[in-house]
C-alpha distance (Angstrom), angle and dihedral (degrees) to the residues before:
residue distance angle dihedral
F1 . . .
S2 3.76 . .
L3 3.78 120.1 .
K4 3.79 91.3 -107.9
E5 3.81 91.3 55.9
L6 3.81 91.7 44.3
H7 3.79 89.4 51.1
G8 3.80 90.3 59.0
I9 3.81 94.6 42.7
F10 3.82 96.8 47.9
P11 3.87 100.3 77.5
W12 3.82 91.1 45.9
L13 3.81 90.9 48.7
V14 3.82 93.3 49.4
E15 3.82 91.5 49.9
S16 3.81 91.0 46.8
I17 3.81 90.1 55.3
F18 3.81 103.3 40.1
G19 3.79 100.1 24.3
S20 3.78 130.8 -118.1
L21 3.78 122.7 -55.7
D22 3.80 92.0 -115.5
G23 3.81 90.8 55.5
I24 3.82 95.4 -119.6
I25 3.81 94.6 113.3
V26 3.79 108.2 55.6
G27 3.79 96.1 -167.1
W28 3.78 118.0 -167.9
N29 3.82 91.0 -23.4
L30 3.79 92.9 -134.8
R31 3.81 91.2 178.1
C32 3.82 90.8 67.0
L33 3.81 98.1 35.7
Q34 3.80 110.8 107.7
G35 3.77 134.0 173.3
R36 3.80 96.7 -128.7
T37 3.81 94.2 54.3
N38 3.83 102.2 32.6
P39 3.83 106.8 17.2
N40 3.81 96.7 165.6
E41 3.82 97.2 48.7
Y42 3.80 89.9 41.1
S43 3.81 94.9 56.1
V44 3.81 93.7 41.3
A45 3.82 92.5 51.1
L46 3.82 93.1 49.0
D47 3.80 92.4 47.8
F48 3.80 92.6 47.3
L49 3.82 94.5 48.5
D50 3.80 96.9 38.4
P51 3.85 116.0 126.4
S52 3.80 87.9 -109.0
G53 3.81 95.1 36.1
P54 3.80 131.4 107.4
M55 3.80 95.7 -87.7
M56 3.80 95.0 55.6
K57 3.81 90.3 44.2
L58 3.78 87.4 57.0
V59 3.82 89.6 49.0
Y60 3.81 92.4 53.0
K61 3.80 91.9 44.2
L62 3.80 90.7 55.9
Q63 3.81 90.1 40.8
A64 3.80 90.2 62.0
E65 3.81 90.5 60.5
E66 3.82 93.7 48.3
Y67 3.79 96.2 -124.3
R68 3.80 117.7 175.4
Y69 3.82 130.0 -147.5
D70 3.80 129.0 -164.3
F71 3.81 119.7 -119.2
P72 3.84 115.0 -172.4
V73 3.80 114.1 -116.4
S74 3.81 89.6 -146.9
Y75 3.83 90.5 74.6
L76 3.79 95.0 54.2
P77 3.83 120.5 102.6
G78 3.79 115.0 -73.6
P79 3.83 100.8 -103.1
V80 3.81 92.7 47.0
K81 3.80 93.7 45.1
A82 3.80 93.5 49.4
S83 3.80 92.7 47.2
I84 3.80 94.9 50.2
Q85 3.80 91.8 45.5
E86 3.82 88.2 53.9
Q87 3.83 89.4 48.7
V88 3.79 92.7 -112.6
L89 3.78 111.2 134.4
P90 3.84 115.7 -129.3
E91 3.77 117.5 -120.5
C92 3.81 95.0 -118.1
S93 3.79 112.6 97.8
L94 3.79 88.6 -140.5
Y95 3.83 90.1 82.8
H96 3.79 98.3 43.7
N97 3.82 115.5 120.2
K98 3.80 92.5 -2.5
V99 3.83 106.4 93.6
Q100 3.80 112.1 105.9
F101 3.79 133.9 179.3
P102 3.82 112.9 -125.3
S103 3.78 112.6 -95.5
S104 3.81 91.9 -136.5
G105 3.78 91.9 61.1
G106 3.78 95.3 -110.0
L107 3.77 125.4 151.5
G108 3.80 97.9 -113.1
L109 3.79 124.5 94.3
N110 3.77 123.6 -140.6
L111 3.78 138.2 -161.2
A112 3.79 115.2 -128.1
L113 3.81 101.8 -139.6
N114 3.76 131.5 -178.3
P115 3.85 116.4 -123.2
F116 3.83 95.3 -95.2
E117 3.82 92.1 49.9
Y118 3.81 92.0 44.7
Y119 3.81 92.3 51.1
M120 3.81 93.5 47.4
F121 3.83 93.1 45.1
Y122 3.79 90.4 57.4
F123 3.79 92.6 42.4
A124 3.82 93.3 52.0
I125 3.79 98.3 41.3
S126 3.82 93.1 49.1
L127 3.82 87.0 75.5
I128 3.82 88.7 65.8
T129 3.80 104.3 31.0
Q130 3.82 96.3 49.3
K131 3.81 96.1 61.1
N132 3.79 97.3 123.2
S133 3.79 98.7 47.3
P134 3.83 114.0 141.8
V135 3.80 114.3 -97.5
T136 3.80 118.3 -166.5
H137 3.80 97.0 179.7
H138 3.77 141.2 22.1
V139 3.80 110.1 -72.0
S140 3.79 125.0 -159.5
P141 3.82 106.1 -147.4
S142 3.81 93.6 -151.2
N143 3.83 90.9 57.8
S144 3.79 98.0 46.5
A145 3.81 123.3 112.2
Y146 3.81 90.4 -116.9
F147 3.81 92.9 55.7
I148 3.82 91.1 48.1
L149 3.81 91.4 49.0
V150 3.81 91.9 51.5
D151 3.79 89.3 52.1
T152 3.83 91.0 46.9
Y153 3.82 94.1 50.0
L154 3.81 91.6 47.7
K155 3.80 92.2 51.2
C156 3.79 91.6 46.8
F157 3.82 101.2 45.2
L158 3.83 97.9 28.8
P159 3.81 101.1 39.0
T160 3.80 120.3 -176.4
E161 3.81 90.8 -155.5
G162 3.75 127.6 40.1
S163 3.77 123.9 -11.4
V164 3.79 135.5 -58.7
L165 3.78 111.4 -73.0
P166 3.79 112.1 -112.4
P167 3.80 114.7 -110.2
P168 3.80 116.7 -103.1
S169 3.78 112.8 -101.1
S170 3.76 128.0 -149.8
N171 3.83 89.0 -147.0
P172 3.81 114.3 66.3
G173 3.78 109.1 -116.8
G174 3.78 92.5 7.7
A175 3.78 125.9 120.8
I176 3.76 130.9 -142.8
P177 3.78 106.4 -115.6
S178 3.75 123.3 -130.0
P179 3.82 117.8 -112.9
T180 3.76 117.1 -66.8
P181 3.80 121.1 -126.6
R182 3.78 116.0 -98.3
S183 3.74 127.1 -156.5
P184 3.80 114.1 -116.5
A185 3.78 113.7 -102.5
V186 3.81 93.9 -158.5
P187 3.81 128.5 38.0
F188 3.79 106.4 -112.9
S189 3.76 132.9 -176.2
S190 3.77 119.9 -147.7
Y191 3.81 115.3 -115.8
G192 3.77 96.2 -161.3
M193 3.75 145.6 31.1
H194 3.76 90.0 -98.3
H195 3.76 121.4 -165.2
T196 3.74 114.8 -107.2
S197 3.77 111.5 -113.1
L198 3.77 118.0 -110.6
L199 3.77 87.2 -125.2
K200 3.78 96.4 50.0
R201 3.78 92.3 103.2
H202 3.79 89.9 47.5
I203 3.78 104.3 40.1
A204 3.76 114.4 14.8
H205 3.80 94.2 50.5
Q206 3.78 98.9 25.9
P207 3.81 115.2 120.9
S208 3.78 94.0 -165.6
V209 3.77 122.4 37.0
N210 3.78 93.0 -146.6
A211 3.79 95.9 47.1
D212 3.78 98.0 94.8
P213 3.83 119.3 37.3
A214 3.81 90.5 -167.3
S215 3.80 89.6 73.8
Q216 3.81 90.4 58.0
E217 3.80 90.8 53.8
I218 3.80 100.0 64.8
W219 3.81 109.0 9.4
R220 3.79 89.6 98.3
S221 3.82 90.9 46.9
E222 3.78 93.7 51.9
T223 3.80 93.2 42.4
L224 3.81 92.4 50.0
L225 3.80 93.0 49.9
Q226 3.79 94.0 45.5
I227 3.80 91.8 50.9
F228 3.81 92.9 48.6
V229 3.80 92.3 48.5
E230 3.81 94.7 44.3
M231 3.80 95.0 47.7
W232 3.81 98.3 40.8
L233 3.81 105.2 32.4
H234 3.82 109.2 23.3
H235 3.82 98.2 95.4
Y236 3.79 120.8 114.0
S237 3.77 142.9 111.5
L238 3.78 127.6 -79.1
E239 3.80 90.4 -114.8
M240 3.80 90.9 55.5
Y241 3.78 91.5 49.5
Q242 3.78 94.9 47.7
K243 3.81 90.5 53.4
M244 3.80 87.3 65.0
Q245 3.80 93.9 55.6
S246 3.77 126.5 87.2
P247 3.84 116.6 -112.0
H248 3.79 96.7 -108.7
V249 3.81 91.2 50.2
K250 3.81 89.6 51.1
L251 3.79 89.9 52.4
E252 3.80 91.9 47.3
V253 3.78 92.2 50.8
L254 3.81 91.3 46.7
H255 3.81 92.7 53.0
Y256 3.78 91.0 46.6
R257 3.80 92.9 49.9
L258 3.81 92.0 47.7
S259 3.78 91.2 51.9
I260 3.81 92.1 47.9
S261 3.79 93.6 46.3
S262 3.80 94.1 47.0
K263 3.79 90.0 49.8
H264 3.80 98.0 48.1
H265 3.78 106.3 21.7
G266 3.77 105.7 23.2
S267 3.79 91.1 -139.8
P268 3.80 117.8 81.8
A269 3.79 92.8 -172.8
Q270 3.77 92.9 54.8
S271 3.81 92.4 50.3
S272 3.80 92.6 50.0
Y273 3.80 90.9 48.3
Q274 3.78 91.7 50.9
A275 3.78 91.6 45.5
L276 3.80 91.3 52.7
H277 3.80 92.2 54.7
A278 3.78 91.7 43.0
Y279 3.80 90.3 59.2
Q280 3.80 96.0 43.6
E281 3.78 98.5 70.9
S282 3.78 123.0 170.9
F283 3.78 102.6 -103.1
K284 3.82 118.5 -180.0
P285 3.80 110.9 168.7
T286 3.78 116.8 -154.7
E287 3.79 126.9 -133.5
E288 3.81 89.5 -106.5
H289 3.81 89.9 53.2
V290 3.81 90.2 53.6
L291 3.81 92.4 48.2
V292 3.80 90.9 53.7
V293 3.82 90.7 49.3
R294 3.81 89.0 50.7
L295 3.80 89.2 53.2
L296 3.82 88.4 52.7
V297 3.83 91.8 49.2
K298 3.81 93.7 49.5
H299 3.79 92.7 48.5
L300 3.81 93.2 47.4
H301 3.81 89.8 53.4
A302 3.78 90.3 51.7
F303 3.83 90.3 44.7
S304 3.80 93.2 49.3
N305 3.82 93.4 44.4
S306 3.80 90.8 53.7
L307 3.82 88.8 71.4
K308 3.76 110.5 128.4
P309 3.82 113.6 -114.4
E310 3.79 115.8 -104.7
P311 3.82 113.6 -102.1
L312 3.78 117.0 -110.2
S313 3.81 97.4 -142.0
P314 3.83 115.1 90.7
S315 3.80 91.7 -137.8
A316 3.78 89.8 64.4
H317 3.81 90.8 67.0
S318 3.77 91.8 65.0
H319 3.78 92.4 89.5
T320 3.77 123.0 52.2
A321 3.79 122.1 -117.9
S322 3.78 119.7 -102.7
P323 3.83 117.7 -90.6
L324 3.80 90.5 -111.6
E325 3.82 91.5 56.3
E326 3.81 90.8 48.0
F327 3.79 88.4 49.0
K328 3.83 90.9 54.0
R329 3.79 90.0 51.9
V330 3.81 95.9 57.4
V331 3.79 103.7 23.6
I332 3.83 97.2 104.6
P333 3.84 103.4 37.6
R334 3.80 95.0 40.5
F335 3.78 104.3 38.2
V336 3.81 109.1 20.9
Q337 3.81 114.9 21.0
E338 3.81 100.4 75.5
K339 3.79 99.3 43.8
L340 3.80 94.2 40.4
Y341 3.80 90.4 53.4
I342 3.80 91.5 53.2
F343 3.81 91.2 44.1
L344 3.81 90.8 53.2
Q345 3.80 91.9 46.4
H346 3.79 89.4 52.9
C347 3.82 92.1 50.0
F348 3.82 93.6 45.9
G349 3.80 90.6 52.4
H350 3.81 101.1 40.5
W351 3.81 108.1 27.4
P352 3.83 114.8 109.9
L353 3.80 116.9 -100.9
D354 3.80 94.5 -110.3
A355 3.78 139.7 100.9
S356 3.82 93.6 -83.3
F357 3.81 87.3 79.1
R358 3.82 85.9 78.4
A359 3.83 89.2 86.4
V360 3.83 92.1 56.6
L361 3.79 90.6 44.4
E362 3.80 94.6 53.2
M363 3.80 91.4 46.7
W364 3.82 89.6 53.0
L365 3.81 92.9 47.1
S366 3.81 90.4 48.4
Y367 3.79 90.3 57.6
L368 3.81 91.8 47.3
Q369 3.81 92.9 56.0
P370 3.82 109.7 54.9
W371 3.82 89.1 154.8
R372 3.80 88.7 71.6
Y373 3.80 88.9 67.8
A374 3.80 97.5 43.0
P375 3.82 115.7 121.7
E376 3.81 95.1 -123.4
K377 3.79 116.4 93.4
P378 3.80 122.2 -130.7
P379 3.81 114.5 -108.8
Q380 3.76 115.6 -95.0
S381 3.77 111.0 -107.0
T382 3.77 132.4 172.8
E383 3.80 91.5 -143.6
P384 3.83 115.6 71.8
L385 3.80 93.8 -133.2
P386 3.84 119.0 159.8
R387 3.78 112.0 -98.8
S388 3.79 114.1 -112.6
V389 3.81 117.1 -123.0
S390 3.80 109.2 -114.2
E391 3.80 120.9 -121.4
K392 3.79 90.0 -121.6
W393 3.80 88.4 76.7
A394 3.80 92.4 59.0
A395 3.82 91.2 94.9
F396 3.81 92.0 53.4
I397 3.81 91.5 48.9
Q398 3.80 92.4 48.8
E399 3.81 93.4 47.8
N400 3.83 89.9 48.9
L401 3.80 97.5 39.6
L402 3.81 96.2 135.6
M403 3.79 90.1 53.0
Y404 3.79 87.9 62.6
T405 3.80 103.8 34.0
K406 3.81 110.3 30.4
L407 3.79 94.6 38.7
F408 3.80 89.7 48.0
V409 3.80 88.3 56.5
G410 3.81 88.1 48.4
F411 3.79 90.1 53.6
L412 3.81 90.8 49.1
N413 3.80 90.0 55.2
R414 3.81 90.0 50.9
A415 3.81 93.8 46.3
L416 3.80 90.9 52.0
R417 3.83 89.0 59.6
T418 3.81 98.9 46.2
D419 3.79 132.5 86.4
L420 3.80 103.2 -104.5
V421 3.80 90.8 -171.7
S422 3.80 87.4 74.8
P423 3.82 108.8 92.4
K424 3.83 92.7 -137.4
N425 3.80 92.8 54.3
A426 3.81 90.9 44.5
L427 3.79 89.1 52.7
M428 3.82 91.6 54.6
V429 3.81 92.2 52.6
F430 3.79 89.0 47.7
R431 3.83 92.6 50.8
V432 3.81 94.0 51.8
A433 3.80 93.5 44.8
K434 3.80 91.4 48.3
V435 3.81 93.5 51.4
F436 3.82 94.9 48.2
A437 3.81 91.2 44.6
Q438 3.80 92.9 63.6
P439 3.81 109.4 127.5
N440 3.80 114.3 -88.9
L441 3.84 94.5 4.8
A442 3.82 97.0 100.7
E443 3.81 90.4 47.1
M444 3.82 91.7 53.4
I445 3.81 91.6 48.1
L446 3.82 89.3 50.8
K447 3.82 89.7 49.8
G448 3.81 89.6 52.1
E449 3.81 90.6 52.6
Q450 3.78 90.8 50.0
L451 3.81 90.4 52.2
F452 3.79 90.8 51.4
L453 3.79 92.8 49.3
E454 3.81 92.9 52.2
P455 3.83 115.9 114.2
E456 3.80 112.9 -88.8
L457 3.80 94.6 -119.6
V458 3.77 97.8 129.5
I459 3.78 135.0 148.9
P460 3.83 108.7 -73.5
H461 3.79 97.4 -133.9
R462 3.81 88.9 54.2
Q463 3.80 93.7 47.4
H464 3.80 113.3 119.3
R465 3.78 116.1 -133.0
L466 3.80 91.5 -131.4
F467 3.78 90.5 75.7
M468 3.81 102.2 17.3
S469 3.77 110.3 142.2
P470 3.83 124.0 -167.7
T471 3.78 90.2 -140.3
L472 3.77 94.1 59.0
G473 3.73 114.1 100.4
G474 3.77 131.7 -173.1
S475 3.72 145.0 158.7
F476 3.77 134.0 -126.8
L477 3.81 85.2 -132.3
S478 3.81 92.9 59.0
S479 3.77 113.0 149.0
R480 3.81 93.4 -144.6
S481 3.76 116.4 118.5
P482 3.82 111.2 -98.3
A483 3.82 91.0 -144.3
V484 3.79 92.8 54.5
T485 3.79 90.3 43.3
D486 3.81 92.4 52.5
A487 3.81 92.3 46.7
S488 3.81 92.2 48.4
F489 3.80 90.3 46.1
K490 3.82 92.0 52.6
V491 3.79 92.8 50.5
K492 3.81 93.2 47.5
S493 3.79 91.2 45.5
H494 3.79 90.6 52.1
V495 3.82 94.4 49.5
Y496 3.80 97.6 42.0
S497 3.81 94.1 44.7
L498 3.81 91.0 54.5
E499 3.80 101.3 36.9
G500 3.80 106.6 21.4
Q501 3.78 132.2 -115.5
D502 3.81 95.3 -74.0
F503 3.81 92.6 58.0
Q504 3.80 114.6 134.2
Y505 3.78 104.2 -146.2
K506 3.81 117.1 -142.6
Q507 3.79 110.7 -150.5
M508 3.78 114.9 -128.2
F509 3.80 90.1 -145.0
G510 3.80 94.2 39.9
T511 3.78 128.7 111.5
E512 3.81 96.9 -97.1
V513 3.81 95.8 52.9
R514 3.79 90.5 41.2
N515 3.81 89.0 57.9
L516 3.81 89.2 52.1
V517 3.80 89.2 52.4
L518 3.80 90.1 50.9
K519 3.81 89.8 51.9
L520 3.79 90.0 50.1
A521 3.80 90.5 49.2
Q522 3.80 89.3 51.4
L523 3.80 91.1 51.1
I524 3.81 89.4 48.9
C525 3.80 88.9 55.4
Q526 3.80 90.9 48.9
A527 3.81 91.3 48.0
Q528 3.81 90.4 50.5
Q529 3.80 89.7 52.2
T530 3.81 91.9 48.4
A531 3.81 92.7 48.2
K532 3.80 89.7 49.9
S533 3.80 92.3 50.6
I534 3.81 90.7 48.8
S535 3.78 89.9 49.7
D536 3.81 91.4 49.2
H537 3.79 91.2 47.7
S538 3.81 91.5 50.7
A539 3.79 90.9 48.2
E540 3.80 91.9 49.7
T541 3.78 92.0 48.2
T542 3.80 91.8 49.6
A543 3.79 92.1 48.0
T544 3.82 95.4 49.4
Q545 3.79 95.4 44.9
S546 3.77 120.8 82.1
F547 3.76 135.9 173.8
F548 3.80 93.2 -92.1
S549 3.81 92.9 48.8
W550 3.80 87.4 71.3
F551 3.80 87.5 65.7
R552 3.82 96.9 47.6
F553 3.79 115.3 134.4
T554 3.80 100.5 -150.7
P555 3.80 125.3 108.4
S556 3.81 93.5 -140.9
D557 3.82 93.2 114.7
M558 3.81 91.7 64.3
N559 3.78 92.5 82.9
G560 3.80 96.9 51.4
S561 3.78 111.4 138.4
Y562 3.81 103.7 -176.1
T563 3.76 107.7 116.3
G564 3.78 96.1 -174.6
N565 3.78 130.1 -159.0
D566 3.78 137.8 -107.0
L567 3.80 86.6 -91.0
D568 3.81 88.9 71.0
E569 3.78 90.2 64.1
I570 3.81 95.4 41.7
G571 3.79 98.5 52.8
Q572 3.76 142.2 -129.5
D573 3.82 94.5 -61.9
S574 3.81 92.4 61.4
I575 3.81 90.0 46.0
K576 3.79 88.7 56.7
K577 3.82 90.8 47.3
T578 3.80 90.7 50.7
D579 3.79 90.7 52.2
E580 3.82 90.6 48.2
Y581 3.82 92.5 49.2
L582 3.80 92.4 49.6
E583 3.80 93.3 45.0
K584 3.82 93.3 50.5
A585 3.83 91.8 43.3
L586 3.80 90.2 53.6
E587 3.80 90.0 48.7
Y588 3.81 92.0 50.8
L589 3.81 92.9 47.4
C590 3.80 89.9 51.5
H591 3.80 88.9 51.4
I592 3.82 94.4 48.5
F593 3.80 97.4 46.1
K594 3.82 97.6 30.0
L595 3.81 95.4 -119.1
S596 3.81 113.0 -178.1
E597 3.79 129.8 -135.1
A598 3.81 90.1 -110.9
Q599 3.80 90.8 58.1
L600 3.79 91.0 49.4
T601 3.80 91.3 50.3
Q602 3.79 90.7 50.0
M603 3.81 90.6 50.4
M604 3.77 91.4 50.5
M605 3.79 89.2 53.9
K606 3.81 92.5 48.3
C607 3.78 95.6 49.4
G608 3.79 90.8 60.8
T609 3.76 103.3 -113.1
A610 3.80 90.6 166.9
Q611 3.77 112.6 99.2
D612 3.75 130.7 -150.5
E613 3.76 126.0 -106.2
N614 3.81 93.7 -87.0
G615 3.80 92.6 54.9
K616 3.80 93.6 -116.7
N617 3.79 130.4 124.2
Q618 3.76 118.2 -78.8
L619 3.76 121.6 -107.7
P620 3.83 118.8 -89.9
D621 3.79 115.2 -82.9
C622 3.83 106.8 -77.6
I623 3.79 142.1 166.1
Q624 3.81 120.3 -133.4
S625 3.81 113.1 -126.3
E626 3.80 138.7 163.0
N627 3.80 90.2 -88.5
G628 3.80 94.2 48.1
L629 3.79 131.2 -99.5
I630 3.82 119.0 -4.7
L631 3.80 120.4 -163.5
T632 3.79 118.2 -121.1
P633 3.84 121.3 -145.6
L634 3.81 87.8 -98.6
G635 3.80 89.7 51.8
R636 3.81 91.6 51.5
Y637 3.80 89.6 49.9
Q638 3.81 90.5 50.4
I639 3.81 92.2 51.7
I640 3.83 94.9 44.9
N641 3.81 92.3 51.1
G642 3.80 95.3 41.2
L643 3.79 94.1 -116.2
R644 3.82 93.6 128.2
R645 3.77 136.0 2.5
F646 3.78 143.3 -176.0
E647 3.77 117.2 -104.4
V648 3.79 96.8 -116.6
Q649 3.80 114.5 -171.2
Y650 3.76 135.5 171.8
Q651 3.82 104.4 -105.1
G652 3.80 101.0 -176.1
D653 3.76 134.2 79.6
A654 3.81 110.3 -46.6
E655 3.79 89.5 -142.1
L656 3.81 91.9 58.7
Q657 3.79 100.8 45.5
P658 3.84 118.1 114.6
I659 3.77 119.1 -78.4
R660 3.81 110.0 -93.3
S661 3.78 127.3 -134.4
Y662 3.81 91.3 -113.5
E663 3.83 92.2 56.1
N664 3.79 132.6 82.7
A665 3.80 106.0 -118.2
T666 3.83 95.1 -151.3
L667 3.80 93.2 50.2
V668 3.82 91.4 47.3
R669 3.81 91.5 57.1
L670 3.83 94.9 42.8
L671 3.81 93.6 46.8
F672 3.82 90.9 47.7
R673 3.80 90.3 55.2
L674 3.82 91.4 46.7
S675 3.81 93.5 48.2
S676 3.83 90.5 47.2
V677 3.80 90.9 54.0
L678 3.82 91.6 48.1
N679 3.81 92.7 46.9
E680 3.80 92.2 50.7
R681 3.82 93.7 46.7
F682 3.82 98.7 43.8
A683 3.83 100.7 30.5
D684 3.81 94.5 114.7
Q685 3.80 94.5 45.9
M686 3.85 91.8 49.7
E687 3.81 90.6 48.5
V688 3.81 90.2 54.2
L689 3.80 93.1 47.4
C690 3.82 93.2 49.9
S691 3.82 91.1 51.0
R692 3.81 93.0 59.9
E693 3.81 118.1 103.4
D694 3.81 98.5 -147.9
F695 3.80 129.6 87.2
V696 3.82 92.3 -79.3
G697 3.79 90.0 56.0
R698 3.80 92.4 50.6
L699 3.81 90.1 47.5
C700 3.80 92.1 51.9
R701 3.80 94.4 44.0
Y702 3.83 91.2 52.4
H703 3.81 94.7 50.0
L704 3.81 103.2 30.1
L705 3.82 102.5 39.3
N706 3.82 130.3 64.0
P707 3.83 106.6 -154.7
H708 3.82 93.2 -171.9
L709 3.78 93.3 53.1
V710 3.83 92.4 46.4
Q711 3.79 90.6 52.0
K712 3.82 93.2 48.2
I713 3.79 92.4 47.3
R714 3.77 90.9 48.9
Y715 3.83 92.2 56.7
S716 3.80 99.6 32.8
P717 3.80 118.0 75.3
V718 3.80 91.3 -170.1
V719 3.78 94.5 56.0
R720 3.83 92.2 39.6
D721 3.79 92.5 61.8
R722 3.79 93.4 50.4
T723 3.79 103.5 41.4
S724 3.80 106.0 20.7
Q725 3.81 89.6 124.1
N726 3.80 89.9 60.8
W727 3.78 98.0 59.6
G728 3.78 94.2 101.2
P729 3.81 130.8 67.0
R730 3.76 117.5 -60.7
I731 3.79 142.5 166.3
S732 3.83 118.7 -108.0
L733 3.80 118.2 -160.7
R734 3.81 98.4 166.6
F735 3.81 93.3 105.3
L736 3.83 87.6 70.5
A737 3.85 89.1 67.2
S738 3.79 92.4 62.6
Y739 3.78 114.4 108.6
R740 3.78 88.0 -137.3
T741 3.79 90.7 58.9
L742 3.80 92.5 46.2
I743 3.79 91.8 50.3
S744 3.80 89.9 48.2
L745 3.81 91.4 52.7
L746 3.79 92.0 47.2
M747 3.81 90.8 50.9
I748 3.81 91.0 49.5
Y749 3.80 91.8 49.3
F750 3.80 90.2 47.3
L751 3.79 91.5 52.6
A752 3.79 90.0 45.6
S753 3.79 92.1 52.8
W754 3.81 88.8 47.1
F755 3.83 88.9 57.6
C756 3.84 91.8 40.7
I757 3.79 94.7 -118.1
G758 3.79 96.1 136.1
P759 3.80 132.0 -138.6
V760 3.80 95.5 -78.4
G761 3.79 93.3 49.5
C762 3.80 90.8 44.9
T763 3.81 91.2 52.5
F764 3.78 89.9 49.0
I765 3.83 90.7 51.2
I766 3.82 90.9 50.0
L767 3.81 92.0 50.9
I768 3.80 92.3 47.4
G769 3.82 90.7 48.2
Y770 3.78 93.1 48.6
F771 3.82 90.8 48.0
L772 3.80 91.0 52.9
Y773 3.80 89.5 47.4
A774 3.82 90.6 50.8
V775 3.80 92.0 49.3
I776 3.82 92.4 50.3
M777 3.81 93.1 47.1
T778 3.81 90.1 48.2
F779 3.78 91.6 55.0
F780 3.82 91.8 47.2
F781 3.79 100.3 46.2
E782 3.79 110.0 15.6
G783 3.79 99.0 33.2
W784 3.83 102.6 39.1
K785 3.83 104.4 19.6
P786 3.80 105.8 24.1
H787 3.84 95.8 164.4
E788 3.82 102.7 42.1
H789 3.78 102.8 65.6
């Protein structure tokens, strides 16, 4: 096709692949396309969308002619959309000189994007817009075509080895030019102290697009990263964004907004109210979204760590480093750190308290450990000792202090509200404790906090305007160490740029956080106790049950009160793993925060490790009052998380309790009527039999009397009024309505017919067997232990 025809086809083709922005057109549904379910479509899609495939060749072919395509501003993230609609230019250079008014005179604004930007915008935003795509089978996000394409694009445009491959050109020997500068169509004011793009000297002020080949080397790399970060991480409230701005910028933006609102709306208050709600969009990232962001974080660590070491000889500094090397040096602090921190804060505060938080947790821990993605290999050692964190990472830890400290406090607050008896929740606590317990890591975090808490008496010409104060003095002849001053300045700059000047820092190793750790340690002890009691209960149940107990014909299991836990369904192996996770997590927390053995002993005493005389868990924490027991906040927490429970039992007549799910409702009602008729007709005869002192009397008392019910009725006026006629001996046939009993009888009759015994003979065998069972149970409970049944 000719370029003119391709220009018209390109937007339709992009929408057909990635779907429409409103989510109505699903497109190829790359997020659900997997090799094991659709191998042919999977391989064709990856080949077609490969960086060297036909689609990217089309992109570069259109790029050479400098075509532009409109992308609606209304589908951008909330903060960006609201800013552009208020004619305030976002800080990211990706939006500079691209905002255009619609030619038809409509109300919507558009971004004029080149083909590469347009393609990547659609590719990145399809992760968010295609949330409700139909899924007919279980999809593993890490094996989907979309996940593989993200990994492929990152490896191609952000290579850890070598340089970015040049784009294929339709003209032999020709090069695809980088984007040309465009004059702004609307006067915009900047709302932030935005970072200058690495390519500003090459693109924004470049008279000829082919003048500088360095711009062609990394413009695709920077554009790709900016689009990924803007589409996946740029979601937060207006209040959160304003905290990151310096006071004079806030004032400037406020004056500008008031002037705009008074000019167009006539009501400044109304404009500010609308702007606030425009920024605060409803953002609910999915687990797949978080996994893709984690892939981006891991690759950026590997990309940044592939930076070549600086040469030691002074002559080597005569030539400047390549743009790609400069890009590696600043890629994380300039492009990712701020938005990732806000994204993580949002997830920590809004993610449900369930096991799906594991994806967010692993993404956070991946960012905290850049040394895991360093090119050097750990030394081979026969002993599996934890690898010590090198001192060379101290600068990274100090410049990302809030990532370690404030988010750790956020995780503590989440862990204190989760059920640590669950093996998945226990694993998350174990993972965090293990990472922070790495040798030398806690010491470097403590050193970063000390640098932040230093007095702000720094050299004036090094003072950052984010926390410049008129009252601060200083001298060029200051005796303070420049190295310490620079380190302290970097830490303060990091904290104040993310949280604002009025931020009240909470020390990770301070008293308040230490108390939270002690509470978590106490909950770990309680969870260990609960897991042990569940394990003991399961072992006792398994030991007391036999094959024949499944066929028992007594209704004693109707009053069971044990509600159990998810550990009952998982098995003993997971119970052991849970105990191991909690034990190791407690050990790591003691190592990080230097908890002593005396403190651990005191916590064990507080968490109520002592058990009652029956060996069961104690009741939830309560206060005795005139009206009975009243739950304390700790008691409510214990009940909600399954740590303790009341032994709730049905205390009325077993014949009158609600019909259970394992019973046949029709049989229950018919058998109740039959047993009532029998009890009324033979009441006197049963009373005489139960009063006898011989074996027949003991047999009748065991099977026709309910000692527990008689005792409860005797001391309960409420129950006495309702069931006083049922004090004496009576026949109970309700156990025959249980599906278990019916299945047992059917199996017995089936076996009888197999051996040609016949229905009459089978019935006779059942009666003889039940009689022998009744005699044995009478000897055990009525004859030997008359008061314990």
